[in-house]
C-alpha positions in Angstrom: 48.4 -39.7 -16.7 46.1 -38.5 -13.8 42.6 -37.4 -14.7 39.9 -35.7 -12.6 36.7 -37.7 -11.9 33.7 -36.7 -9.7 32.3 -39.4 -7.4 29.2 -38.5 -5.4 30.2 -34.8 -5.6 33.8 -35.4 -4.6 36.6 -34.6 -7.1 39.4 -37.2 -7.1 42.5 -37.8 -9.3 43.0 -41.3 -10.7 45.0 -42.9 -13.5 43.5 -42.8 -17.0 41.6 -46.1 -17.5 41.6 -47.1 -13.8 38.4 -48.8 -12.8 35.7 -46.6 -11.2 35.8 -48.6 -8.0 39.4 -47.3 -7.4 38.2 -43.7 -7.7 35.4 -44.5 -5.2 38.0 -45.9 -2.8 40.0 -42.7 -3.1 36.9 -40.7 -2.3 36.3 -42.9 0.8 33.1 -44.4 -0.7 32.4 -48.1 -0.2 30.9 -50.0 -3.1 29.7 -53.5 -2.3 31.0 -56.4 -4.4 30.9 -60.2 -4.5 33.2 -61.2 -7.4 35.8 -58.4 -7.1 39.2 -58.8 -5.5 42.1 -56.3 -5.8 44.6 -59.2 -6.5 42.5 -60.5 -9.5 41.5 -59.2 -12.9 38.0 -57.5 -12.9 35.3 -60.0 -13.6 32.0 -58.0 -13.5 29.7 -60.9 -13.1 27.9 -60.3 -9.8 26.6 -56.8 -10.9 26.5 -55.7 -7.3 29.0 -52.9 -7.9 26.7 -51.1 -10.4 26.9 -47.3 -10.4 25.4 -44.6 -12.6 27.8 -42.7 -14.8 27.1 -39.3 -16.6 29.4 -38.7 -19.5 28.8 -36.4 -22.5 25.4 -35.6 -21.1 24.4 -39.3 -21.2 23.5 -41.3 -18.1 24.0 -45.1 -17.9 24.5 -47.9 -15.5 27.9 -49.7 -15.5 29.9 -52.1 -13.4 32.4 -50.1 -11.4 35.0 -52.9 -11.1 35.8 -53.0 -14.8 34.5 -49.7 -16.3 37.5 -47.4 -17.0 37.5 -43.8 -15.6 37.7 -41.0 -18.1 38.2 -37.3 -17.7 35.0 -35.3 -17.1 33.1 -38.3 -15.9 30.7 -38.0 -13.0 29.8 -41.1 -11.0 26.8 -41.7 -8.7 27.1 -44.7 -6.4 23.8 -44.4 -4.4 21.0 -43.5 -6.6 17.5 -45.1 -6.6 18.3 -47.2 -9.7 21.6 -48.4 -8.2 20.0 -49.3 -4.8 17.2 -51.2 -6.7 19.7 -53.3 -8.7 21.8 -54.1 -5.6 18.7 -55.2 -3.7 17.5 -57.3 -6.6 20.9 -59.1 -6.8 21.0 -59.8 -3.1 17.4 -61.1 -3.0 18.1 -63.4 -5.9 21.2 -64.8 -4.1 19.3 -65.1 -0.9 16.8 -67.4 -2.7 19.7 -69.6 -3.7 21.8 -69.3 -0.6 19.5 -68.3 2.3 21.9 -69.3 5.1 25.1 -67.5 4.0 26.3 -64.9 6.6 27.8 -62.7 3.9 24.4 -62.3 2.1 22.6 -61.9 5.4 24.9 -59.0 6.3 24.5 -57.3 2.9 20.7 -57.8 3.2 20.6 -56.2 6.6 22.7 -53.2 5.4 20.3 -52.7 2.5 17.2 -53.0 4.6 16.1 -56.4 3.1 14.1 -58.5 5.5 13.4 -61.4 3.2 13.7 -62.4 -0.5 10.6 -62.1 -2.6 11.8 -65.0 -4.8 11.1 -68.7 -4.3 13.9 -70.4 -2.4 15.8 -73.3 -4.0 17.5 -76.1 -2.2 19.9 -74.5 0.2 23.3 -73.9 -1.4 26.4 -72.2 0.0 28.2 -71.4 -3.3 27.2 -68.0 -4.7 29.2 -68.6 -7.9 31.4 -65.5 -7.5 34.2 -67.3 -9.2 36.9 -66.0 -6.8 38.3 -69.4 -6.0 38.5 -70.3 -9.7 40.2 -67.1 -10.7 42.6 -67.1 -7.7 43.7 -70.6 -8.6 44.4 -69.6 -12.2 45.8 -66.0 -11.8 47.7 -66.1 -8.5 48.5 -69.8 -7.9 48.9 -70.5 -11.6 47.4 -74.0 -11.5 43.8 -74.0 -12.9 42.8 -77.0 -10.7 39.2 -75.9 -10.6 36.7 -74.2 -12.9 33.1 -73.2 -13.4 31.1 -76.1 -15.0 27.6 -76.3 -16.6 25.2 -73.5 -17.3 22.1 -71.8 -15.8 20.9 -73.2 -12.4 23.2 -76.1 -12.8 26.3 -73.9 -12.8 28.9 -75.1 -10.2 32.5 -75.0 -9.2 34.2 -78.3 -9.8 37.4 -80.1 -10.9 37.6 -81.5 -14.4 35.2 -84.5 -14.6 34.6 -84.1 -10.8 37.6 -86.2 -9.9 40.6 -85.3 -7.7 42.8 -82.8 -9.7 46.3 -84.0 -10.5 47.5 -80.4 -10.6 46.0 -79.2 -7.3 48.9 -78.3 -4.9 46.7 -78.3 -1.8 47.7 -74.7 -1.0 44.2 -73.9 0.4 43.9 -70.5 -1.2 40.4 -71.4 -2.5 39.2 -72.2 1.0 40.3 -68.8 2.3 39.1 -66.6 -0.5 35.7 -68.3 -0.6 33.4 -65.8 1.1 30.9 -68.5 2.1 33.2 -71.2 3.4 31.8 -73.9 1.2 35.2 -75.2 0.2 37.5 -77.2 2.4 40.8 -79.0 2.0 40.8 -82.6 3.3 43.5 -85.3 3.3 43.8 -87.4 0.2 42.7 -90.9 1.0 45.2 -92.4 -1.5 48.0 -90.1 -0.5 47.4 -88.9 3.1 50.3 -86.4 3.0 48.5 -84.5 0.3 45.3 -82.5 0.5 42.4 -82.3 -2.0 39.6 -79.8 -2.4 36.1 -80.8 -1.3 32.9 -78.8 -1.9 30.5 -78.8 1.0 28.3 -76.7 3.2 30.5 -75.1 5.9 29.2 -71.6 6.3 31.6 -69.1 8.0 30.6 -66.8 10.8 29.9 -63.2 9.8 33.0 -61.1 8.9 34.1 -58.7 11.7 35.0 -56.2 9.1 31.7 -56.3 7.1 33.6 -57.9 4.1 35.6 -54.7 3.3 38.6 -56.8 2.4 40.7 -53.9 1.1 41.0 -52.5 4.7 41.5 -55.8 6.4 44.9 -56.7 7.9 43.9 -60.4 7.9 43.3 -60.3 4.2 46.7 -58.7 3.6 48.5 -61.3 5.8 46.7 -64.1 3.9 47.9 -62.8 0.5 51.5 -62.6 1.8 51.4 -66.1 3.3 49.8 -67.8 0.2 52.4 -66.2 -2.1 55.1 -67.6 0.1 53.5 -71.1 0.0 53.3 -70.9 -3.8 56.9 -69.8 -4.2 58.1 -72.6 -1.9 56.0 -75.3 -3.7 57.4 -74.3 -7.1 60.9 -74.3 -5.8 60.4 -77.8 -4.3 58.8 -79.0 -7.6 61.8 -77.7 -9.7 64.3 -79.4 -7.3 62.4 -82.7 -7.5 62.6 -82.7 -11.3 66.4 -82.5 -11.3 
């Protein structure tokens, strides 16, 4: 069932329960995100997609990637509170990952010249979880995961050893927005590849990281699904 929702003064029709970010797209309004991808389940961890919602005369801040749209709702994507939260998120990440082109681009767009927070040892992983969730939800392997807590949080294979279930498809290397994952030949089995975490920052995105409008992104999704289908077919044949 379609319902009306107002986004920054524009009336749009969306499916009941669809995330607010979909309504914003219909209205032609870009909401920055780090952990969101249209091929994955909403995660809501980066908080960069926060918006203000007015419903039943009450105003509150919600994450637009996983908050469901309801009839009569009014959404504001560019208020003072929203901009303040987004700037805070980007500044915190800049303190952790000062050399990541993605964050530098976002900072420039938000008018941030430098982070007010103390910089830690340079790191390229922003802990968006895209690689982990893509491996689980799309590839269906679960070769990597998020380990530890707090400032020790990291992406790793179980026990930090080469994963036996990794198929070497390379999807984690592509979907990573900072380029800190690479696939390298397995020393024990050269014909296979294994994941390696490192510092390999990508050049800035020519499309300002608006993946939903990117032909390269769509071509990647098609190619990676073909690779997965072919791998599973070969694996079934080898078991016969």
